N, C-alpha and C positions, 0 to 999 in steps of 0.2 A: 782239909782237904786241901792237897800242896797244885802247883797249876807250875806246869815248866813249859816254856812256851821261845819260838824264834818267829820271824819275820811272818810264815806261813801257815805255820803248826801251834798247836796247843795243846797240850796233854794235863788232864786232873784225874787226878785219885784220892779215891775215897778213904781217909786211914782208918785202919780197921781199928781200931779203938772205939771210933765212930756207931760202926757198925757189925759189931764180930761175928753177926750171920749171913754177910752179905759185902763181899769186897766188890769193885768197880770201879772202871779205867772209862776216861774220854778220851777219846783225837779227833781234835778239831781240825780241816784243812780250810783256810781262808783263801777266796778271790786276790785279798789284795793284803798290802803289808802294815795296815792300821787293822787288819783283822772283825772288818766290821760285817763282810759279804761271806757266811759260812757257803762251801759247797758242799762238802760231805761230812758226816759226822759219824765217828765207829766207836760203839762203845759195848766195852767187853765186861761181861758178868763170872761171878763164880758161887757156890752155894746158894742160889733162888732158891724158894721152894717149885716155881713153875717150871723148872728147869731149862731158861731162857740162860744161853751162853753166849752168844752176841747180836746185835743191831747193828745194821750198818744201812744213813741216810746218805742219798742222794739228794743236793735242792736243783732242782734243774731253774728254766729261765719259768718268770709267773709265780705261779702255784704251782708248778706241777712239784712232784714229790714222790720218790722209791723209795722204798721201806723193806731192808730185809730182817728176819728176825731166823735165828737159828737155836735148835733146839738141842739137847743132850740127850742120849736115851734115856726113858719113863718118863717124859711129859704124856701129858692128859691129851689121848686118843692118840698116840704114838707119834704125834706131831713131828717131825724132823725144822721144815722150815717153812716161811709164811712169807710171800713177799705183797706188797701192798701197792698199787700205783696211782696219785693220783693226781690228775690233769690233762692233758691232751684237748681234743676234741670236747664240749660242750654235750652234755645229753639234754632229750627236753626237757623242755622248761627254764633252761637255762643253769641248772646244777651240773655240779662237775662233774667229771668223768673217774670212775672210779674203777680196777681194776687187784684182785684179789686171786693167788692160787697158794697152796697149801700143797704138801707136802708130805707122805709121811712116811715112815719106816718102812722096811720091807720085809719084817716081822712083823708086819702090825698081822689085826685080827678083827673079823667082823662083831666078837663077841668082847673085846678089848683085853684079849688073855695077850701072852709074849707066845710065840714059836717056840 
């Protein structure tokens, strides 16, 4: 694995020799020059079995977090993207609030076949 960094960014790349079936890159943006408070993490994938190609995570104040995952065509159930938001107003019982949004390919059918 190689890591390249500047004051507020770091880029990690997984060497293809370690995992020939998958390639992976992670770019992290930090709020401070010491790189102790991450703001955003972008992960890029290729050749994954689940067809995940991109995952971006935004870290907000407190425990608020937003994750956007994007899939290439061929993903299970024709899933194109998934957005998960954790945080905001607490639900009854003091549990954290969750939102999940799923987007599907326009060529999906109820029986799972492609158009």
